[in-house]
C-alpha positions in Angstrom: -22.0 23.9 -77.5 -20.0 26.8 -76.3 -23.0 28.1 -74.3 -23.5 24.7 -72.8 -19.9 24.5 -71.7 -20.1 27.9 -70.0 -23.3 26.8 -68.1 -21.6 23.6 -66.9 -18.6 25.5 -65.7 -20.9 27.9 -63.8 -22.8 25.0 -62.2 -19.5 23.3 -61.2 -18.2 26.5 -59.7 -21.3 27.0 -57.6 -21.3 23.4 -56.5 -17.6 23.7 -55.4 -18.5 26.9 -53.5 -21.3 25.2 -51.7 -19.2 22.1 -50.8 -16.4 24.4 -49.6 -18.8 26.3 -47.3 -20.4 23.1 -46.0 -17.0 21.5 -45.3 -15.5 24.3 -43.3 -18.7 25.3 -41.5 -19.1 21.6 -40.5 -15.6 21.5 -39.1 -16.3 24.5 -37.0 -19.4 22.9 -35.6 -17.5 19.7 -34.9 -14.7 21.6 -33.2 -17.3 23.4 -31.0 -18.9 20.1 -30.2 -15.6 18.5 -29.4 -14.5 21.3 -27.1 -17.9 21.3 -25.5 -17.8 17.5 -24.8 -14.1 17.2 -23.8 -13.9 16.8 -20.0 -11.8 19.4 -18.2 -10.5 19.8 -14.7 -12.9 21.9 -12.7 -10.2 23.2 -10.4 -7.7 24.1 -13.1 -7.3 27.3 -15.1 -6.0 25.2 -18.1 -8.2 22.8 -19.9 -7.0 19.4 -18.9 -8.6 16.0 -19.3 -9.9 14.4 -16.1 -7.3 11.6 -16.3 -4.0 10.6 -14.7 -1.7 7.6 -14.4 0.7 6.0 -12.0 3.7 3.9 -12.9 3.7 0.7 -10.8 7.4 -0.1 -11.6 8.4 3.2 -10.0 6.2 2.6 -6.9 7.9 -0.8 -6.4 11.3 0.7 -6.6 10.8 4.0 -4.7 8.3 3.3 -1.9 10.5 2.2 0.9 8.0 -0.2 2.6 7.3 -2.0 -0.7 11.0 -2.2 -1.5 12.0 -3.6 1.9 9.1 -6.1 1.9 10.0 -7.3 -1.5 13.7 -7.8 -0.4 12.4 -9.7 2.7 10.3 -12.1 0.5 13.1 -12.6 -1.9 15.4 -13.5 1.0 12.9 -16.0 2.3 12.7 -17.5 -1.2 16.5 -17.9 -1.3 16.4 -19.6 2.1 13.9 -22.2 0.8 16.0 -22.8 -2.3 19.2 -23.2 -0.3 17.6 -25.6 2.1 16.2 -27.7 -0.8 19.6 -27.8 -2.5 21.5 -28.7 0.7 19.0 -31.5 1.3 19.8 -32.9 -2.1 23.5 -32.5 -1.5 23.0 -34.5 1.7 21.3 -37.3 -0.2 24.1 -37.3 -2.7 26.7 -37.6 0.1 24.8 -40.5 1.7 24.7 -42.3 -1.7 28.4 -41.8 -2.3 29.3 -43.0 1.2 27.1 -46.1 0.8 28.6 -47.0 -2.6 32.1 -46.9 -1.1 31.3 -50.2 0.5 31.5 -51.6 -3.1 31.0 -55.4 -3.4 30.3 -55.7 0.3 26.8 -54.3 -0.3 24.1 -57.0 -0.4 21.0 -56.7 -2.5 18.9 -56.4 0.6 21.0 -53.6 1.9 20.9 -51.8 -1.5 17.1 -52.1 -1.6 16.7 -50.9 2.0 19.1 -47.9 1.4 17.3 -47.0 -1.8 13.9 -47.0 0.0 15.3 -44.8 2.8 16.8 -42.4 0.3 13.6 -42.0 -1.7 11.7 -41.4 1.5 14.1 -38.6 2.5 13.9 -37.1 -1.0 10.1 -37.1 -0.8 10.3 -35.3 2.6 12.7 -32.7 1.2 10.4 -32.0 -1.8 7.3 -31.9 0.3 8.9 -29.4 2.7 10.0 -27.2 -0.2 6.5 -27.3 -1.6 4.9 -26.4 1.8 7.3 -23.5 2.4 6.8 -22.2 -1.1 3.1 -22.3 -0.7 3.2 -20.4 2.5 5.5 -17.8 1.0 3.1 -17.5 -1.9 0.2 -16.9 0.4 2.3 -14.3 2.3 3.2 -12.5 -1.0 -0.4 -12.5 -2.1 -1.5 -11.1 1.3 1.2 -8.4 1.0 0.2 -7.4 -2.5 -3.5 -7.3 -1.6 -2.6 -5.1 1.4 -0.5 -2.7 -0.8 -3.3 -2.5 -3.3 -5.8 -1.5 -0.6 -3.4 1.1 0.8 -2.8 2.5 -2.7 -6.6 2.8 -3.3 -7.1 4.4 0.1 -4.3 6.9 -0.6 -5.7 7.7 -4.1 -9.2 8.2 -2.7 -7.8 10.9 -0.3 -5.5 12.3 -3.0 -8.3 12.6 -5.5 -10.6 14.6 -3.2 -8.5 17.7 -4.2 -7.5 16.7 -7.7 -10.9 15.5 -9.0 -9.6 13.1 -11.6 -12.3 11.0 -13.2 -9.9 8.1 -13.9 -6.5 7.1 -12.5 -4.8 4.4 -14.5 -1.9 2.2 -13.5 0.9 1.3 -16.0 3.9 -1.0 -15.8 5.8 -3.9 -17.1 3.4 -6.5 -18.6 0.3 -4.4 -18.2 0.9 -1.2 -20.1 -2.0 -1.0 -22.6 -1.7 2.7 -23.2 -0.3 3.4 -26.6 0.4 7.1 -25.7 0.9 8.8 -22.4 1.3 12.5 -21.8 3.9 12.8 -19.1 2.2 15.9 -17.6 -0.6 13.5 -16.5 1.9 11.4 -14.5 1.2 11.6 -10.8 3.7 8.9 -9.8 6.0 11.2 -7.8 3.0 12.5 -5.8 2.0 8.9 -5.0 5.5 7.9 -4.0 5.9 10.8 -1.7 2.5 10.4 -0.1 2.7 6.6 0.3 6.2 6.9 1.8 4.9 9.4 4.3 1.8 7.4 5.0 3.6 4.1 5.6 6.6 5.5 7.4 7.8 3.1 10.0 7.6 4.3 13.6 10.9 5.5 15.0 12.6 3.0 17.3 12.8 4.1 20.9 
């Protein structure tokens, strides 16, 4: 029994040694494979992944053209809302003035006034809907134009940088669970887009 125990211990020792060797030699191979397959920047002395990202919230706040255009659209939206509210206030004033007649109002007059009031209300609502739709189309056209300008800029910008992918992040569309801030090219994009879309000087 004693001899059998010694033999078993030797076998286990050899087995552990073999597993130890396989484990660490396998890790070295995996590390080599990972290093070999990891994409790096061809134009950089440091190994860097071919990826970058842009923060859209910062673009909206710091690119002058976008900021000014957004304020312009918001101002138009307020004008539409104010016109609609004033229209309803006007209807309310008409109704109050009509009711001041009190008992002198006939049923026919009441029905006629109600019909006129409803027609005016419909016109106010339809005008708001029409203006809102036009503003929506204008906003969509603006966003589509900005997107094209951003893509054109990044195409030129990436000729030198050679990134494989450039992602966008921002409120409501940030699907990256981790971001290395050294891969953030937002400031480059803000500076470049501001320069590219600089308004011509007034004469």
